[in-house]
C-alpha angles and dihedrals in degrees: 000000000000127000102157092074089081091072091056096036121085139113146094149180114291096222134041127008116300129232095220098155142341089266098040121195089183094064118138133174094227143350105226091192096053122109118235111273132159097206130035123183130191127191122179147164116231125200149159125187141127092279092057091041092077094162095052094237091148088063090050088056092053095254118141137178119358096329109130095014110151131197126170146105143231141211124201135179137186126193124192111218094186137331091289106035134053137162129214142186139181139185129199127195112199132186110187123184120224097173123273090012132064116206126197123216128186119205129185141173135194120186146166125211132201123195111187126200104235121190095221094055118105118235091255095048129085135184125194137174125211131192118190144169117209139161151159131235141175133188090225140346114208135191111182096181122083113289129192115218113186103308099345135075121219127196093218135007131188130175118210119219100345111185143161133200126199133192111199138182122196132191112200134192130186132181127191107217097181139325091292105036136059131167127203136192134183143179125201138192126187151164123226134194123192124189143157133202098224145328125238122200139173111214144126120295115184088339094309127110107247141175108231129192118202116200130206089265089063091245118127136207128182153155137230115277090207138357111288137197117237119175092348094307127106111239121201098176131032133176105241118188137134148112118300088228083082085073096039093259131135109176095198091055104030102040111009116058147137125230145171127221140190130196139191125189149148144189143197124222121202121185133187117179106300095351126086134176131190126189117192143181133195133184120197131187125192133202109199130189116241099324098089090051088053091049091053091044091062095047103265131116117248117232106225102167144026138206120212129191124187141182128190130187123186140174129200107236090184136337091282103039138053129185118211147178120202137185133194127188123198121198091208108031114253094334105149092010099069102017098183090065088069115081141125090284100047102035093095091049097049093063090097134099116256131186133197127197126200135188124185154117134272123205118201145152094054 
């Protein structure tokens, strides 16, 4: 939805590797310039809106008004247990507008990292391995405007307790070229599971407007949204039951699914005195069960990969604190970043660029 954000977004913490997101294109095995510190903490504000989108890229993606506006924040921490082992965690709070609705998403990550001392590594090279579990959840996602799902249009749709869970393994490499330059590369493999509790819809049932609830077994029940005339008589109550296939829906294929993913990426750090920049790129490919076949079956194109570009700029305020601004640009919205947003209904809408800007502080060397 927003691509312009990249130009505003940039920044990062001058020392140590940053926990910018669950799928992190800024990953690095080591920061050779960093001072020794057991605990590092990052706090930041994240946002996207027309003010930040100074190059009107949202408009170029066909996005108008407040749709796609994002406001939130994140906190991340890393603690080094010893020279080889460290643990990390991060939490994101996200409010995303889908006019006229605002939906809240919570995202979290826990990870452990191992950096071995290998005899064949040069002094200016480092290798690390990271295992993490991360995911996103929401109490409810609502869209009160008309929504087309497969071959049917619904007046309102809400999804109860959507969530995803990912298990991910990363192999990281960093090389210090000189006192100003460092390059990094990484490869990732992971497993993802997406599921919802139920789906609520307002639509027509036998010509009457009804509120329908679809369970995980694909069976639906419901009640009239308003009195309705059937055969010349006004009906106030009506037994509403059936299989969601009547509406072209199969919950286990359209909304609940497993997938695997792989990523490759790299970045370049450049430092001058207290200032540091990092530019990064990541490519991700996803293999999903059933859902992409369903997307194609109903005439849409499945989104099976994503490109991400990032830029970070940071400045050391003092030996223990850095200020930063950071920007990330996604070729296909949050595909791969918030997996439960991708389903048979949204696939055609996620094929848009989206950017996210962050500004914050990083505390280190304490």
